[in-house]
N, C-alpha and C positions, 0 to 999 in steps of 0.2 A: 504493500500500500504506500502511495505517495502522500505525505502530509501536505496540507494546504494552509497557506498563510495569506492573510489580507494585510496590505500596507496602505494606510490612509494618510494623505496629506491634505491640508486645506480644510480641516474640520472647522476652523475659523478662517473666514475669507481674507482677513488682514494679516495672516501669517503665511507669507508667500514663499518662503525658502524651500520648504518640503515639496509643495506642488511643483515648483520650478525644477527641482531635482527629478521628480517623477517624469515630468515632460521631457527633460533633457536626456534621460536614459532611453527614451523611445519605446515603441510598441512591443519590442521583444523583451525588454527589461533584462537583458543578458547580465547586467551587473548585479542583479538581485538573485539570480537563480543559484541554487545549491543542490548537490546530489541528494535525492530523497525528499526534496521540497518542491512544491508547485507554488510559486509566489504570484499573487494577483495584486493589482493596485487600483486605487480609486481616489478621485478628488472628493473629499467629504462634502463640501458645500460649494459647488461650482458657481452658483448664482451669486453668492456673497463674494467669492474670489474675484469674479469679473468686476464687481463694484468696490473691491478692496474694503469691505465691511466685515466686521466680525460675524454678523448674521443678518438675515433679512427680517424675519418675524420674531425669532427667539433663538437662544443659544442651542446649536445643534448638539453640543456635548452635554446638554441637560435634557435631551429629547428622546433618550433611549429607555425611559421608564416603561415597565411592562404594560401599564394601563394605556400609555400613548401608542406603543407598538401594536397593541391589540385593538385599538379603537378602529371603528369602521371608517374607511377613507371618505372624507368629505371634501367637496370642491373648495370650500372656504377655510379648510384646516390650515394652520400655520405651515409655511413652506418647509421649515426644518422638521416638523413632525412627519410630513409626507416623505421627506428625504431620508429620515431615519428608517421609516418603514421600508423604503425601497432598498436601502443598503442591506438590511437584514433579509429581505426577500431574495436579494441577489447573492449575498455572500454569507449569510448567517449559517449556523450549524445545520439547519434544515433547508437552506436556500437552494437556488438554481445551481450555483457554483459553491457548494458548501466549504467553508473554511473553519478550521478548528481554533485558529489563533488570529487575533488582530493586533497590529502594532500601529498605534495612533501617534503621528509625528506632529509635534507642536513647537512653538517658540514663545519666549516670554520677554517682556520689557524689563522685568525685575533683575536687579544685580545679583543674581543667585547662581550664575553658571549653569551647568547642565545637571540633569537628574533623571531618575526614573520615577514614575508615579504608578502605584498599585492601589487597587480598590478592594478593601476587605482582606480576607486571609485565605483565599483559594490556594490549595497546594501547588497547582501548576503555575500560577502567577508568581508565587514566592520562589519556586525553583528557578524560573527564568530570570527573575530579578536578582536573586542571589548569585547565579552564575555570571551575570553581566557585571554585577558589582565586583566580583572577584577578578574579572578580567580587565575592567576599565576603572575601577575605584569610584564609581558614581554614587552619590548619596541617593537614598530611596525615601520618597515621601509616601507614606501610607495613609490613604484617605478612607475613613469609615465613620459610621455613626453620626452623620451630620444631616438631619432631616431637611435642612435648608438647601442642601446641595446633593442632588441625586440625578439619576438618568444618564450616567456617563457611558460613552460608546464602549469602552473596554469591558464593561459589565455585561454587555449583550452577546458576548462570545464565550465559549467555554474557557478560553485563556486569553488574556489581553492586558496590555499595559501601555503607558504613555512614555515616549521619549521626549523630554522637555529640554530645549537648547536655548541659550541666551547669554547675555542680553542682546536684544536687537530691537530697534523701533518698529512699530507696526508698519507694514507695507514696504519695508526696505529689504532689498536683496543684499546679502552679505556673503562674500566667499568664505569667511571664517565660519559662519553659521552653517552654510551648506556643507562644508567639509566635516564639521563636527557631527552634523546630522547623518551624513553618509557613514562616518566611522561608527557611530552608535548603531545604526541600522544594520550595517554589515556584521557587526559583532553579534547582534541579536539573531540574525539569520544563521550565522555560523553555529551558534549554540543550539538553535532549533534543529538544524541539520544533524548535529551530533546527538541530540536527544531523540531524534527519530530512529536512531540506530540502537541506542542503549541509554540507560539512565545516566544523567550527568553526575559526576563526582563533585559534590559541593563542599566548600570549605565551611568550617564552623568558627564563629557564629555569624549570623546575619545581623547587620547593623542597619536600622531604619529609623526614620523620624515619623512618629504617628501623630496625625492631625489631632489637635486638642481644642481648636476654636479659631475665631477670627476677630480682629479688632477694627473698628471704624475710627475715623478721625473725630475729634471732639467737635460738636456742632452746636449752633445756637438754636433758639426756639423756632426759627424759620427753616432749619435744616441746613444752613450754610456752614462750611467748615470754619472753625475758629483757630485751627492750628494744622500744621503739616507734620509728616514724620520727621523726627530729629535726624540731622545729617549722619549720625553714627549708625542709625538703622539702615541707611542706604549702602553700607559696606559691611554689614554684619549678619546677613542671612547665613544660616547653619551654625552660627555661633551662639553661645549661651546668652539668654536675656534674663538677667538676675533682677530681683526686686530692687527698686531704686535706680535702675539704669535709665538714662535719657530715652524717652519714647516719642514725645511730640514736642514741637517748638512753635510758638506763636510768632506773628510778624514783628512783635516788639522784643523778641528774644526770650520770652518766658518759657521755661522748660517744664514739661509735664513728665513725671517719672513713672516707670512701670510699677504698678501696685499688685500685680498678679503673683501666681505661685512660682517658685524657683524650679529649675530643671527644664526650662523650655527654650526653644529657639524660634526665630522668625523665619518665614519663607514667603516668597512672592511679595516682598515688600515693594509698595508703590507700583504694582502691576497695573498698567493703564486700563486693561480690560475689566478689572475688578472695581473700578471707581463707581460704575453704575450699580454694582452690587453692595456698595457701601462697605467695602473691604479695603482697609489701608495696608494691612499685613495679616498673614495667618500665623498661627502658633502650632508648634509640634513638640513632642517629647521624644528624646532619643531613647530607643529601646534596643536591647540586644536579645535576639532569639536564637536558641540552639537549632542547628539544622536538623530537620526531621527527614529521615530517608524516604518517607512516603511522598515527600514533595516531588523529588526527581522521578520517582516511579510513576506518579500521577501524570506528570508532563509527558514522559515517554509513552505511557499507555494511551494517552489522548492522541498523540501524533501517530501512533501505530494503529489506531482504530480499535483498541481493545475495549470491549464492552459497548461499542456503538451499534 
């Protein structure tokens, strides 16, 4: 059996580097193919990409909730809901061209460098993320248990994760971002090809940063910001944010200090796309997990079609 993988770029239409790469590689996608893998590609939100907008009606990467995917198609439904349904119909595990794994390529404006994002604790996801971390040293952001943010693309496939690369302004092509995206993607595909033949040998332990909440800017009664993130926060993602550390700064120089719990870091600080969500930065706790051998077995069996 040949394992099938879907690579998606342009889930957000103002993140142009990944779709640029997919188009440059051409229809044969020779650069993506690996022995034992059949790699398919898709532009996540082509309509938004043409308009260099994050989305048309709603965030596509919040449109893969089961209730939205199962809703009856309606002519006046949000474009992104219809697009999510189409992607799952075409490439979902039971789709026309079924894929077991999705790799969702993103870029960020936040000064946080590159990372992997996993959702929840599915064994196959953790195996792929752990193997990639061992090979590239990337931090892993684990997102779970946030009812305000659900419906991520990666959750709609049996195995899926996000490769996040940055920083880069929205709508700007960068050779550095393209190269880093390519390196991360090639590594993930190499690992999936290896896992399709035998379970990966994972190092212990797995280091990840588990989402613990988000912070908005201080606002006045009318909802307007009264301060911005402190300059220290714009160069400190993935570093400890201790109680009393500078967090916000007003226009007159007044500093507002962090009053939350110790043992957290900031991520996605000043991400431009999150301003509309009233998120100035997100918080995460560093967690160390021992490697469970069942993770790599789950990934290997998924790719080999065991139990399908």
